[in-house]
C-alpha positions as CSV (number, residue, x, y, z in Angstrom):
1,M,93.2,131.7,87.3
2,S,95.3,133.1,89.8
3,L,97.7,131.7,91.6
4,P,97.3,132.0,95.9
5,V,99.6,133.6,97.7
6,P,102.5,131.4,98.9
7,P,103.0,131.2,103.1
8,S,105.5,132.3,104.6
9,L,107.2,129.0,104.8
10,D,111.0,128.7,107.0
11,P,113.4,126.2,105.9
12,I,113.7,123.1,108.8
13,Q,116.2,121.8,110.8
14,V,115.8,117.8,110.7
15,G,119.5,117.2,113.1
16,P,122.3,118.8,111.4
17,Q,120.1,118.7,107.8
18,R,119.2,122.2,106.8
19,I,116.2,122.0,104.3
20,D,116.2,125.2,102.6
21,C,112.4,125.3,101.1
22,P,111.3,122.2,102.2
23,V,109.3,120.0,99.8
24,I,109.8,116.6,99.6
25,L,110.7,114.4,97.3
26,A,108.2,110.9,98.5
27,P,110.0,107.6,98.7
28,M,107.6,105.4,95.8
29,T,108.6,101.9,95.6
30,G,109.7,101.2,91.7
31,V,109.3,105.3,91.3
32,T,112.3,107.1,93.0
33,D,115.1,105.2,91.5
34,L,118.0,106.1,91.3
35,P,117.2,108.7,88.0
36,F,114.2,109.8,88.7
37,R,115.3,111.3,91.4
38,R,118.1,112.8,89.4
39,M,116.0,114.4,87.0
40,V,113.6,115.6,90.4
41,R,116.7,117.1,91.8
42,R,117.7,118.6,88.3
43,Y,114.1,121.2,88.5
44,G,114.6,121.9,91.9
45,S,114.0,119.2,95.1
46,G,114.1,120.7,98.7
47,L,115.3,117.0,99.4
48,N,115.1,113.8,98.3
49,V,113.9,110.0,99.6
50,T,114.6,107.0,98.4
51,E,112.9,104.1,97.3
52,M,111.6,102.2,100.3
53,I,114.7,99.6,101.3
54,A,113.7,96.2,103.7
55,S,116.0,96.0,106.6
56,P,116.5,92.1,105.6
57,A,117.3,93.0,102.2
58,A,119.5,96.0,103.9
59,I,122.0,93.7,105.6
60,R,122.4,90.8,103.9
61,E,122.9,93.2,101.0
62,T,121.1,91.8,98.2
63,R,121.7,93.1,94.2
64,V,118.2,95.4,94.9
65,S,118.9,97.0,98.0
66,V,122.1,98.4,97.1
67,Q,121.2,99.5,94.2
68,K,117.7,101.5,95.8
69,A,120.3,102.6,98.4
70,M,122.9,104.2,95.3
71,W,122.7,108.1,94.8
72,D,124.4,111.3,93.4
73,Q,126.3,113.9,95.4
74,I,123.5,116.2,93.6
75,E,121.0,114.7,96.0
76,E,123.2,115.8,99.3
77,P,121.6,115.5,100.9
78,V,119.9,112.2,100.8
79,S,117.1,110.7,103.2
80,M,117.2,106.5,103.2
81,Q,113.7,104.6,104.1
82,L,113.7,101.5,105.7
83,V,111.1,99.0,106.8
84,G,111.4,96.1,108.8
85,C,109.7,94.7,112.0
86,D,112.9,93.9,114.1
87,P,114.1,96.5,116.0
88,V,117.7,94.6,116.1
89,Q,117.5,94.4,112.5
90,M,116.2,97.6,111.7
91,G,118.9,99.1,113.9
92,E,121.6,96.8,111.6
93,A,120.4,98.1,108.4
94,A,120.1,101.9,110.0
95,K,124.2,101.4,110.1
96,L,124.6,100.6,106.9
97,V,122.8,102.5,104.9
98,E,124.5,104.9,107.2
99,D,127.8,104.0,106.1
100,R,126.6,104.0,102.2
101,G,125.8,107.7,102.9
102,A,122.5,108.3,104.2
103,A,122.4,112.2,105.5
104,I,118.6,110.8,106.7
105,I,117.1,107.4,108.1
106,D,113.4,107.2,107.8
107,I,111.3,104.9,108.8
108,N,108.6,103.3,107.3
109,M,105.4,103.5,109.1
110,G,102.5,104.2,106.6
111,C,102.7,101.8,103.6
112,P,99.9,100.2,103.2
113,V,100.5,97.2,100.7
114,R,99.5,94.2,101.2
115,K,102.8,92.1,101.4
116,V,104.6,94.5,103.6
117,V,101.7,94.7,106.0
118,N,101.3,90.9,105.8
119,G,104.8,91.2,107.2
120,D,104.1,93.7,110.3
121,A,105.5,95.9,108.4
122,G,104.5,99.5,107.3
123,S,101.6,100.8,108.7
124,A,101.1,97.8,110.1
125,L,102.9,99.0,112.6
126,M,100.3,101.6,114.1
127,R,98.2,98.8,115.3
128,D,101.4,97.8,117.4
129,V,102.6,101.0,119.1
130,P,105.3,99.0,121.5
131,L,106.9,97.9,119.0
132,A,107.0,101.0,116.7
133,A,108.5,102.8,119.4
134,K,111.2,99.9,119.6
135,L,111.7,100.2,116.2
136,I,112.4,103.7,115.8
137,E,114.8,103.5,119.7
138,A,116.8,101.2,117.6
139,T,117.4,103.1,114.5
140,V,117.8,106.2,116.4
141,K,120.6,104.7,118.5
142,A,122.2,102.7,116.0
143,V,123.2,106.2,113.9
144,S,124.8,109.8,114.3
145,V,122.2,110.6,111.3
146,P,118.5,112.3,112.1
147,V,116.2,109.7,111.8
148,T,112.6,110.6,110.5
149,V,109.2,108.8,110.3
150,K,106.8,108.3,107.8
151,M,102.6,107.4,108.6
152,R,99.6,107.2,108.2
153,M,96.5,108.7,110.3
154,G,96.1,105.4,111.5
155,W,95.3,101.9,110.9
156,C,91.4,103.3,110.0
157,H,89.0,105.4,111.0
158,D,88.5,103.9,114.7
159,S,92.0,104.1,115.3
160,L,93.8,107.5,114.2
161,N,96.9,107.6,116.6
162,A,99.5,110.0,113.9
163,P,99.7,112.7,116.8
164,E,100.1,109.9,120.0
165,L,103.0,108.0,117.9
166,A,104.0,111.6,116.1
167,K,104.8,112.5,120.2
168,I,106.5,109.2,120.9
169,A,109.1,109.4,117.6
170,E,110.2,113.0,119.1
171,D,110.8,111.9,122.6
172,L,112.5,108.5,121.0
173,G,114.8,111.2,119.1
174,A,112.8,111.4,115.6
175,K,113.7,114.8,114.4
176,M,110.4,115.0,111.5
177,V,107.3,112.7,110.8
178,T,105.3,112.8,107.8
179,V,102.2,112.5,107.7
180,H,99.9,110.8,104.7
181,G,96.4,112.0,105.3
182,R,95.1,109.0,105.0
183,T,94.5,105.7,106.9
184,R,96.0,102.2,106.1
185,N,92.4,100.6,104.8
186,Q,91.4,103.6,102.8
187,M,94.8,102.9,100.9
188,Y,94.4,105.5,98.1
189,K,91.0,105.8,97.9
190,G,89.0,109.0,98.4
191,E,91.3,111.8,99.3
192,A,93.6,112.8,101.6
193,D,92.9,114.6,104.6
194,W,95.4,117.6,105.2
195,A,93.7,119.1,108.2
196,F,93.6,116.1,110.6
197,V,97.6,116.7,110.0
198,R,97.3,119.6,112.0
199,Q,96.5,117.6,114.9
200,V,100.0,116.1,114.4
201,K,101.6,119.4,114.1
202,D,99.7,120.4,117.7
203,A,101.2,117.3,119.4
204,V,105.4,117.6,118.7
205,S,107.3,120.5,118.3
206,I,109.6,118.9,115.3
207,P,108.6,119.4,111.6
208,V,105.9,118.2,110.4
209,I,105.2,117.2,106.5
210,V,101.7,117.4,105.1
211,N,101.8,114.1,102.5
212,G,98.9,112.5,100.3
213,D,97.4,113.9,97.1
214,I,99.4,116.9,95.8
215,C,99.8,117.4,92.6
216,G,100.1,121.2,92.1
217,I,100.7,124.3,93.7
218,E,96.9,125.2,94.3
219,D,97.0,121.6,96.2
220,A,100.2,122.2,98.2
221,A,99.1,125.9,99.2
222,R,95.5,124.2,100.9
223,A,97.5,121.6,102.0
224,L,100.0,123.6,104.4
225,K,96.9,126.1,105.1
226,L,94.9,123.1,106.5
227,S,97.5,121.7,107.9
228,G,99.6,124.0,109.8
229,A,102.8,121.9,108.6
230,D,106.4,122.9,108.1
231,G,106.5,121.5,104.4
232,V,105.1,119.1,101.6
233,M,105.9,115.8,100.7
234,I,105.0,115.2,96.7
235,G,104.5,111.6,95.3
236,R,102.6,110.4,92.6
237,G,101.6,114.2,92.0
238,A,105.4,113.9,90.1
239,Y,104.4,111.0,88.3
240,G,105.5,111.8,84.5
241,K,106.5,115.8,86.2
242,P,109.6,114.9,87.4
243,W,109.7,119.2,87.5
244,L,106.7,120.0,89.7
245,L,108.8,119.9,93.0
246,G,110.8,123.1,91.6
247,Q,107.5,125.0,90.3
248,V,106.2,124.4,94.2
249,M,109.7,125.9,95.5
250,H,109.9,128.1,92.9
251,W,106.2,129.5,93.7
252,L,106.9,129.1,97.6
253,R,110.3,131.3,97.2
254,H,108.5,134.0,94.5
255,G,104.7,133.7,95.0
256,V,105.4,132.4,90.5
257,Q,104.6,130.1,88.6
258,V,107.4,128.4,86.2
259,P,105.4,126.6,83.6
260,D,105.9,123.4,81.8
261,P,108.9,122.5,80.4
262,S,108.4,123.0,76.0
263,I,107.9,120.0,74.5
264,N,111.4,119.9,73.1
265,E,112.7,119.5,76.3
266,Q,110.2,117.3,77.7
267,L,110.8,114.9,75.0
268,S,114.4,115.7,76.0
269,V,114.0,114.6,79.3
270,I,111.8,111.3,78.4
271,L,115.2,110.0,76.3
272,E,117.7,111.0,79.4
273,H,115.4,109.3,81.8
274,Y,115.2,106.9,79.6
275,E,118.6,105.8,79.2
276,A,119.6,106.4,82.5
277,M,116.9,103.5,83.5
278,L,118.8,101.4,80.8
279,S,122.2,102.0,82.2
280,H,120.9,102.3,86.4
281,Y,118.9,98.1,85.2
282,G,120.5,97.0,82.4
283,R,118.9,97.1,78.7
284,D,116.5,94.2,79.2
285,T,114.8,95.3,83.0
286,G,115.2,99.0,82.2
287,V,113.5,98.5,79.3
288,K,110.2,96.8,81.3
289,M,111.0,99.0,84.4
290,A,110.6,102.3,82.0
291,R,107.5,101.2,80.7
292,K,105.1,103.1,83.3
293,H,107.2,106.3,83.5
294,L,106.6,106.2,79.1
295,G,102.9,106.4,80.0
296,W,102.5,109.0,82.4
297,Y,105.0,111.2,80.7
298,T,102.8,110.8,77.6
299,K,99.6,111.0,79.5
300,G,97.2,113.6,77.9
301,L,98.3,114.4,74.8
302,H,96.8,113.5,71.8
303,G,96.8,109.8,70.7
304,S,99.0,108.9,74.1
305,A,96.6,105.6,74.7
306,E,96.9,104.2,71.4
307,F,101.1,104.9,71.5
308,R,101.2,103.2,75.6
309,N,99.3,100.2,74.4
310,M,102.0,99.9,71.4
311,I,104.9,100.5,73.0
312,N,104.5,98.3,76.1
313,F,104.7,95.6,73.8
314,V,108.2,96.6,72.8
315,D,111.5,95.2,73.3
316,D,114.3,96.5,72.2
317,A,115.5,99.5,73.9
318,D,116.2,101.3,70.3
319,A,113.0,101.1,68.8
320,V,111.6,102.1,71.8
321,M,113.3,105.3,71.3
322,R,112.4,105.7,68.0
323,N,108.7,105.6,68.3
324,L,109.2,108.4,70.9
325,R,110.9,110.7,68.7
326,E,108.0,109.7,66.5
327,F,104.8,110.1,68.5
328,Y,106.2,114.0,69.5
329,A,107.8,115.0,66.1
330,P,103.7,115.8,65.2
331,F,103.8,117.9,68.3
332,I,107.1,119.4,68.4
333,S,106.5,120.4,64.2
334,R,103.6,122.3,65.2
335,L,105.3,124.0,68.3
336,A,108.3,125.3,65.4
337,A,105.0,126.3,63.4
């Protein structure tokens, strides 16, 4: 099947930050940690966004919040995402993450999970626009770096207020908005409505990024066409494929699809990613945190289900790496033959 013709996608300006090719890594709790973001940036990304950092935890400088705010110079500029429901806390947390090197601060108004929503944060803010406005205003006033906002279409299909909230965000000084094409009540069910994002694009003059269900070049092409957005944000599509954003960027720039890495390179990536996670979290926690990544990397390979069921019960990091090499050995041998 022939590739679609790439749109003429211009660089975007987020305050003083120029994003030459706006293909952005989504913030995903438990996924877009420093080891994963490093792998993504190696292959290419226009902007990396950290995991969601709770504003009260950022103020207390908890171990987890500090760990989530860690970044590598190769990621510059890096965006750090904050979540909260108290304007004073959000402003204070924003100052702290700015001091930690954030070039952009993103406000989470899209997370649908019950734990966050029950705390009146994340997508719950789409039910309380006055509070959402106060959070944006407090964050913008607290820092000198640009502030962006990530949201959903609305709380439910009876309240699709993303265009209204995006306009408020722009008027308060936000420099970009990202819209996931689902409501909060949809969670991750159904299909993302990329066409709805055009209503947000029509409502504001700042850059608009389309997000949701972008798992390849064809998805990126359709999402951009239907939404009229200035760029794409890729989240779950990058599970087990840290090279995906780079492939989309190459297509946008050159109209050519870069193939997936060879099986040899994929194994090297997995092993390097695994060792980086052990270093980042410590060996005991790292082994457990890495299991989901191993499942995503190996998905689709013959025998991968059995491999995942086995590896999820192996607690010794060295044994995991031996098992990985043994699992990949037949594929590598066939490629060599």
